[in-house]
C-alpha positions in Angstrom: -4.9 -18.6 -27.2 -2.7 -18.5 -30.3 0.8 -19.8 -29.5 3.4 -17.4 -30.9 7.2 -17.2 -30.7 9.6 -14.3 -30.1 11.1 -15.1 -33.5 7.8 -14.5 -35.2 7.4 -11.2 -33.4 10.9 -10.2 -34.6 10.0 -11.1 -38.2 6.8 -9.1 -37.9 8.4 -5.9 -36.7 11.7 -5.6 -38.4 10.8 -3.1 -41.1 7.8 -1.4 -39.5 9.1 1.8 -38.0 9.3 5.0 -40.1 11.7 7.8 -39.4 11.6 9.3 -35.9 12.7 12.8 -35.0 15.6 13.8 -32.8 15.8 12.8 -29.2 14.0 15.3 -27.0 11.5 16.3 -29.6 7.9 15.2 -28.6 6.8 14.7 -32.2 7.0 11.0 -33.0 5.5 10.9 -36.5 5.2 13.6 -39.1 1.8 12.2 -40.2 -0.8 11.1 -37.7 -0.5 7.4 -36.8 -3.5 5.6 -35.4 -3.1 2.9 -32.8 -5.9 0.8 -31.3 -6.2 0.3 -27.6 -8.0 -1.9 -25.1 -8.4 0.2 -21.9 -10.6 -1.4 -19.3 -10.5 -0.2 -15.7 -12.9 0.3 -12.8 -13.8 3.9 -13.6 -14.4 3.4 -17.3 -14.7 0.4 -19.7 -13.2 2.0 -22.7 -10.8 4.7 -23.8 -12.8 7.9 -23.7 -14.7 10.1 -21.3 -16.9 7.8 -19.2 -15.7 4.9 -21.3 -17.3 6.4 -24.4 -15.0 6.1 -27.5 -16.9 9.0 -29.1 -15.9 11.4 -26.3 -12.2 12.0 -26.7 -10.3 12.8 -23.5 -8.8 16.3 -23.5 -5.6 14.7 -22.5 -5.7 12.3 -25.5 -6.3 15.2 -27.8 -3.3 17.1 -26.4 -1.1 14.0 -26.7 -2.2 13.7 -30.3 -1.1 17.2 -31.0 2.2 16.8 -29.2 3.2 13.3 -30.6 1.2 12.6 -33.7 0.0 9.3 -32.2 -3.8 8.9 -32.1 -5.2 6.2 -29.9 -8.6 4.8 -30.8 -10.8 2.6 -28.6 -10.9 -1.1 -29.2 -11.8 -2.3 -25.7 -13.3 -5.7 -25.2 -15.8 -6.5 -22.6 -17.3 -3.1 -22.4 -20.5 -4.5 -20.9 -18.7 -5.9 -17.9 -17.1 -3.9 -15.0 -14.8 -6.9 -14.4 -11.4 -6.2 -15.9 -10.4 -9.8 -15.7 -13.4 -11.0 -17.6 -12.7 -8.3 -20.2 -9.1 -9.5 -20.6 -10.2 -13.1 -20.9 -12.6 -12.1 -23.7 -9.9 -10.1 -25.4 -7.4 -13.0 -25.3 -10.0 -15.4 -26.5 -10.6 -13.3 -29.6 -6.9 -13.7 -30.5 -6.6 -10.6 -32.7 -5.5 -8.1 -30.2 -5.4 -4.3 -30.6 -2.1 -2.6 -30.8 -2.0 -1.6 -27.1 -3.5 -3.6 -24.3 -3.9 -1.6 -21.1 -5.9 -1.0 -17.9 -6.6 -2.7 -14.6 -4.7 -5.8 -13.4 -2.9 -6.6 -16.7 0.3 -7.8 -15.1 -0.6 -11.4 -14.6 -2.1 -12.2 -18.0 0.6 -10.1 -19.8 3.4 -11.8 -18.0 1.8 -15.2 -18.6 1.1 -14.8 -22.3 4.0 -12.5 -23.1 6.6 -15.3 -23.2 4.2 -17.3 -25.4 4.3 -14.5 -28.0 1.1 -12.6 -27.4 2.9 -9.4 -26.2 6.2 -7.8 -27.3 9.2 -8.0 -24.9 10.2 -4.4 -24.1 13.7 -4.6 -22.7 15.6 -3.8 -25.9 13.0 -1.4 -27.2 13.3 0.6 -24.0 17.1 0.6 -24.0 17.1 1.8 -27.7 14.1 4.1 -27.9 12.8 5.1 -24.5 15.4 7.0 -22.6 13.0 8.4 -20.0 11.6 5.0 -19.1 15.1 3.6 -19.0 16.2 6.4 -16.6 13.2 5.6 -14.3 14.1 1.9 -14.2 17.8 2.7 -13.7 16.9 4.7 -10.6 14.3 2.2 -9.4 15.8 -1.2 -9.9 13.4 -2.8 -7.5 10.5 -1.8 -9.7 12.2 -3.2 -12.8 12.8 -6.5 -10.9 9.1 -6.7 -9.8 7.6 -6.4 -13.2 9.8 -9.0 -15.0 8.1 -12.1 -16.3 9.6 -15.5 -15.6 11.8 -15.3 -18.8 13.5 -12.1 -17.5 11.7 -9.8 -20.0 9.2 -7.1 -19.2 6.1 -7.0 -21.2 4.2 -3.9 -19.8 4.9 -0.4 -18.6 3.2 0.0 -15.2 1.2 2.7 -13.5 3.7 4.0 -11.0 2.1 5.7 -7.9 4.0 8.5 -6.2 4.2 9.3 -2.5 4.5 7.0 0.5 1.6 7.4 2.9 -2.0 6.4 2.0 -4.1 5.4 5.0 -3.9 6.6 8.6 -5.7 6.1 11.9 -8.3 8.8 12.4 -10.1 9.6 15.7 -12.8 12.0 16.9 -10.7 14.6 18.8 -13.9 16.4 19.7 -15.2 13.2 21.4 -11.9 12.8 23.3 -12.2 16.4 24.4 -15.8 16.0 25.5 -14.8 12.9 27.6 -11.6 14.5 28.9 -9.5 11.8 27.3 -6.0 11.9 25.7 -5.3 10.3 22.3 -4.7 6.5 22.9 -1.0 5.7 22.7 -1.1 1.9 22.8 -3.6 -0.9 22.1 -4.7 -1.1 25.8 -5.4 2.7 25.8 -7.2 2.3 22.5 -9.5 -0.3 24.0 -10.4 1.9 26.9 -11.0 4.8 24.5 -13.4 2.7 22.4 -15.2 1.5 25.5 -15.6 5.2 26.5 -17.0 6.0 23.1 -19.5 3.2 23.4 -20.6 3.9 27.0 -20.2 7.6 27.7 -22.3 9.4 25.1 -19.6 11.5 23.4 -22.0 12.8 20.8 -24.2 14.1 23.6 -27.6 13.0 22.3 -28.5 10.9 25.3 -28.4 7.6 23.4 -26.0 4.8 23.3 -25.8 4.9 19.5 -22.1 5.6 18.9 -20.1 3.2 16.7 -16.6 3.2 18.2 -14.7 1.7 15.2 -16.1 1.7 11.7 -14.6 1.1 8.2 -15.6 1.7 4.7 -13.7 -1.5 3.7 -14.4 -4.4 6.0 -10.8 -5.5 5.4 -9.7 -2.6 7.6 -11.3 -4.5 10.5 -8.9 -7.3 9.8 -6.0 -4.9 9.7 -6.6 -4.3 13.4 -4.6 -7.6 13.9 -1.5 -5.4 13.6 -2.2 -4.0 17.0 -1.3 -7.5 18.4 1.8 -7.9 16.2 0.2 -9.9 13.3 -0.1 -8.9 9.7 -3.1 -8.7 7.4 -1.3 -8.1 4.1 2.1 -7.5 2.6 1.1 -4.8 0.1 -1.6 -2.2 -0.6 -3.7 -5.1 -1.9 -5.8 -6.7 0.9 -5.0 -10.3 1.9 -1.7 -10.4 0.1 1.4 -12.5 0.9 4.3 -10.9 2.7 8.0 -11.5 3.2 9.0 -12.4 6.8 12.2 -11.5 8.6 13.8 -14.7 7.4 13.3 -13.6 3.8 10.5 -16.2 3.1 7.2 -15.5 1.4 4.3 -16.5 3.7 0.7 -15.7 4.1 -0.5 -13.8 7.1 -3.6 -15.9 7.6 -1.6 -19.1 8.3 0.5 -17.7 11.2 0.0 -18.2 14.9 0.3 -14.5 15.5 -2.8 -14.0 13.3 -4.6 -16.6 15.3 -4.0 -14.8 18.6 -4.6 -11.3 17.1 -7.9 -12.2 15.4 -9.2 -13.6 18.6 -8.8 -10.1 20.1 -10.5 -8.5 17.1 -13.4 -11.0 17.6 -13.6 -10.0 21.2 -13.8 -6.3 20.4 -16.6 -7.1 17.9 -18.5 -9.1 20.5 -18.2 -6.2 23.0 -19.7 -3.8 20.5 -16.5 -1.8 19.9 -16.6 -2.6 16.1 -19.5 -1.6 13.9 -22.0 -4.5 13.9 -22.6 -3.9 10.2 -18.9 -3.6 9.3 -19.2 -6.5 6.8 -22.3 -5.2 5.1 -22.5 -1.4 5.5 -20.1 -0.9 2.6 -18.4 2.2 1.1 -21.1 4.6 2.4 -20.3 3.9 6.0 -17.9 6.8 6.4 -20.4 9.3 4.9 -23.3 8.1 7.0 -21.6 7.5 10.3 -19.7 10.8 10.3 -22.5 12.9 9.0 -24.9 11.4 11.6 -22.3 12.1 14.4 -22.0 8.4 15.2 -18.5 7.2 14.1 -15.5 7.6 16.4 -12.4 5.8 15.0 -11.3 4.4 11.6 -8.4 3.6 9.3 -8.8 5.4 5.9 -7.1 7.6 3.4 -5.4 10.8 4.5 -6.7 13.2 1.9 -10.4 12.1 1.6 -11.0 11.4 5.3 -9.5 14.7 6.5 -11.9 16.6 4.2 -14.9 15.8 6.5 -13.8 18.5 8.9 -14.6 21.2 6.4 -17.6 19.3 5.0 -19.3 18.8 8.4 -18.2 22.0 10.1 -21.6 23.7 9.8 -23.5 20.5 10.5 -21.9 19.2 13.7 -20.6 21.7 16.2 -16.9 21.3 16.9 -16.5 18.3 14.6 -12.8 17.3 14.5 -11.8 14.1 12.9 -8.0 13.9 12.8 -5.2 11.5 12.0 -3.1 10.3 14.9 -0.1 8.0 15.4 -0.8 4.3 15.2 -1.1 3.0 18.8 1.7 0.8 19.9 1.0 -2.9 19.5 0.9 -5.4 22.4 4.6 -6.0 21.6 5.5 -2.3 21.7 5.7 -1.8 17.9 4.2 1.3 16.3 3.6 0.6 12.6 1.5 1.5 9.6 0.9 -1.5 7.5 -0.6 0.3 4.6 1.5 2.4 2.2 1.4 3.4 -1.4 2.9 0.7 -3.4 5.5 1.9 -5.9 4.3 -0.2 -8.8 0.8 -1.3 -9.7 -0.3 -4.4 -11.8 -2.0 -1.8 -14.1 -0.5 -0.1 -17.2 -0.2 -1.0 -20.8 1.6 -3.5 -23.2 2.3 -3.8 -26.9 0.5 -6.7 -28.5 2.0 -9.0 -31.2 -0.3 -7.5 -33.8 1.3 -4.0 -33.5 3.1 -3.0 -36.7 4.6 0.1 -35.2 6.4 -1.1 -32.1 9.1 1.6 -32.2 6.6 4.4 -32.5 4.6 2.8 -29.7 7.5 2.5 -27.2 8.4 6.1 -28.0 4.8 7.0 -27.3 5.0 5.2 -24.0 8.2 7.1 -23.3 6.4 10.4 -24.0 4.4 9.9 -20.8 7.7 9.9 -18.8 8.9 13.2 -20.3 8.3 16.4 -18.3 5.5 17.4 -20.6 3.9 14.0 -20.7 4.1 13.5 -17.0 2.4 16.9 -16.4 -0.3 16.0 -18.9 -1.0 12.6 -17.4 -1.2 13.9 -13.8 -2.8 17.4 -14.1 -4.6 17.5 -17.4 -4.2 20.1 -20.1 -2.2 23.2 -19.1 -4.4 26.4 -19.2 -7.6 24.4 -18.8 -7.2 22.5 -15.5 -3.9 23.9 -14.2 -1.3 26.6 -14.7 2.4 26.8 -14.0 2.9 29.1 -11.0 6.5 29.8 -9.8 7.6 26.5 -11.5 4.9 24.4 -9.9 1.8 23.0 -11.6 -1.2 24.4 -9.7 -4.8 23.4 -10.3 -7.2 26.2 -11.2 -9.7 27.5 -8.6 -12.5 25.9 -10.6 -10.9 22.5 -10.2 -10.0 22.9 -6.5 -13.3 24.5 -5.5 -15.6 22.2 -7.4 -18.2 20.0 -5.7 -16.6 17.1 -7.4 -13.4 15.4 -6.1 -10.3 16.4 -8.0 -9.5 12.9 -9.0 -12.9 12.4 -10.5 -12.4 15.6 -12.5 -9.1 14.3 -13.7 -10.5 10.9 -14.8 -12.9 12.8 -17.1 -9.9 14.7 -18.5 -8.0 11.5 -19.2 -5.5 12.2 -16.5 -4.8 9.8 -13.6 -6.1 6.9 -15.6 -4.4 3.4 -15.6 -2.1 3.9 -18.5 1.6 3.3 -18.0 2.7 6.5 -16.3 4.5 8.0 -13.3 2.2 9.7 -10.9 3.2 13.0 -9.4 2.2 13.4 -5.8 1.9 17.2 -6.2 -1.4 16.4 -7.8 -2.9 15.1 -4.6 -1.0 17.4 -2.1 -2.9 20.4 -3.4 -6.3 19.1 -2.3 -5.0 17.5 0.9 -6.3 19.5 3.9 -3.9 21.1 6.4 -4.8 18.5 9.1 -4.0 15.7 6.7 -0.7 17.3 5.7 0.2 17.6 9.4 -0.7 13.9 9.8 1.4 12.8 6.9 4.4 14.8 8.4 3.7 13.2 11.7 3.7 9.7 10.2 6.8 10.4 8.2 8.7 11.7 11.3 8.1 8.4 13.1 9.3 5.9 10.6 6.2 3.8 10.6 6.2 2.0 7.2 7.0 -1.6 6.7 8.6 -3.1 3.5 6.2 -4.2 0.8 5.9 -7.4 -1.2 5.9 -6.4 -4.9 4.7 -9.7 -6.2 6.3 -12.4 -8.3 6.1 -13.7 -11.9 5.4 -17.4 -12.2 6.7 -19.7 -14.9 4.1 -22.0 -16.6 4.4 -24.8 -14.0 4.3 -22.5 -11.0 1.3 -20.6 -12.5 -0.6 -23.9 -12.9 0.0 -24.8 -9.2 -1.0 -21.4 -8.0 -4.2 -21.4 -10.1 -5.1 -24.9 -9.0 -4.9 -24.2 -5.3 -4.9 -20.5 -4.4 -8.4 -19.4 -5.3 -10.1 -22.0 -3.1 -7.5 -21.4 -0.3 -8.2 -17.7 -0.3 -11.9 -18.2 -0.3 -11.7 -20.6 2.6 -9.4 -18.2 4.6 -11.8 -15.3 4.2 -14.9 -17.4 5.0 -13.4 -18.6 8.2 -12.0 -15.2 9.1 -15.4 -13.5 8.8 -17.1 -16.3 10.7 -14.6 -16.0 13.6 -15.1 -12.2 13.9 -18.8 -12.6 13.8 -18.6 -15.2 16.6 -19.3 -18.4 14.6 -16.6 -20.6 16.0 -13.5 -19.9 18.1 -10.3 -19.4 16.2 -8.2 -20.7 19.1 -10.1 -23.9 19.4 -10.5 -24.3 15.6 -6.9 -23.5 14.7 -5.4 -26.9 14.3 -8.2 -28.1 12.1 -8.0 -24.9 10.1 -4.3 -25.4 9.4 -4.9 -29.1 8.5 -7.5 -27.9 6.0 -5.2 -25.4 4.5 -2.4 -28.0 4.1 -4.9 -30.5 2.6 -6.0 -27.8 0.2 -2.5 -27.1 -1.1 -1.2 -24.3 1.0 2.4 -25.8 1.2 2.5 -26.1 -2.6 1.4 -22.5 -3.1 4.1 -21.3 -0.7 6.7 -23.4 -2.4 6.0 -21.9 -5.8 5.7 -18.4 -4.3 9.2 -18.8 -2.9 10.8 -20.3 -6.0 9.5 -17.5 -8.1 10.6 -14.9 -5.5 14.1 -16.3 -5.3 14.4 -16.3 -9.1 13.1 -12.8 -9.5 14.8 -11.0 -6.6 17.8 -13.1 -6.0 16.7 -14.7 -2.7 
């Protein structure tokens, strides 16, 4: 990695920007200006439809016409679906494209930005990006969360909108068939799952029901919240969280987790949890619901509620609906998952960029009203129209066999550039049952605060990198073994904690907290 200085960046960019037009005008350059971009994310490894640079996104074409800025693909690691590998390859090459964007860029950008690989954006935003500045002024916690250890920010993040993501769903038709009420607490949930297992709610005469299932096996671990433990502090599985004392800790090193996971393992042993939950994978929801086998899960509001319409003609009376989280053993009703306000995805300006002012103005374009509509809904008149002051998708989009978000990806909307999502995009294709569920969750104040992450200095990063990967691997290995019945978490706990401490857990927690105190003021 080439070692650069902020002074060298300043010298390289002092006389680079041409004249720009008046504030509020979307045109940034009179003549087209081409900027190269690395854009690697799970849905596409490259900046173009399906990752193909030869197929220009309709959204990109519209942005070119509005701004005069033309992005051309220069994505590294196109043969890999691993964004981290692609970033490492890009950094190893040294000669970066003008813009570096995509999935999980925060850590490398904040690590190498202070070394000179990426341009600090604070002053550029203050001078040339009024819309981004207005967002940060109204969301100071987001600004604090994306700062690198030197106090600068080096990327504009993807900023999700909305609050609620996942919910608890239950087969109301099964409850009705068995004459049961929705479970209100963890003990009632246990009895409900036992009834699903034993009393043939699908009516086929077989004991084939799967009481609890999950597309993501990590949702099995989230059941620990029903016994007042935690599984994560953010919308990323297995993340750290901030406890009531204001300290960063990890959920899998707490006694509450020990006691809660013992209950999860007991449920698994009793056949209340899908025996294939760790292996069935993302198709489990499709399969278990379409085969009338699945009874209870924790999954996304919009997509999960869509099964009522999809399976109405296939399963008589099918009714899979969101319901309030059951009260925990300690009497707490909470929803651990929520939409995080800032993602580690987005885009940054590299040290090679000779048009940093135009680029930051281009980044700012996506925070204008026109840019935000374009990045969320696609091209007006093609995928949506303005109706009574609201952007409304066309019937062709809403009634397609393909999910709306998948259609948007092909348009170049909802991709992991630095932009501010608009929840109206999702609300339109959220079923009435899910909308009612969201309103129910909102009315009951269920969400918990989120850990927005930290930015390490060089020494902290070295300690984290030295210890955390092996610690995390060990935690997850033991976790899965305990659920599957290999070992007893209660009996094994002291040895487990000794292992964590011998592997550097205390050192990781120390640097997490030093970074947290520096970044957020303690």
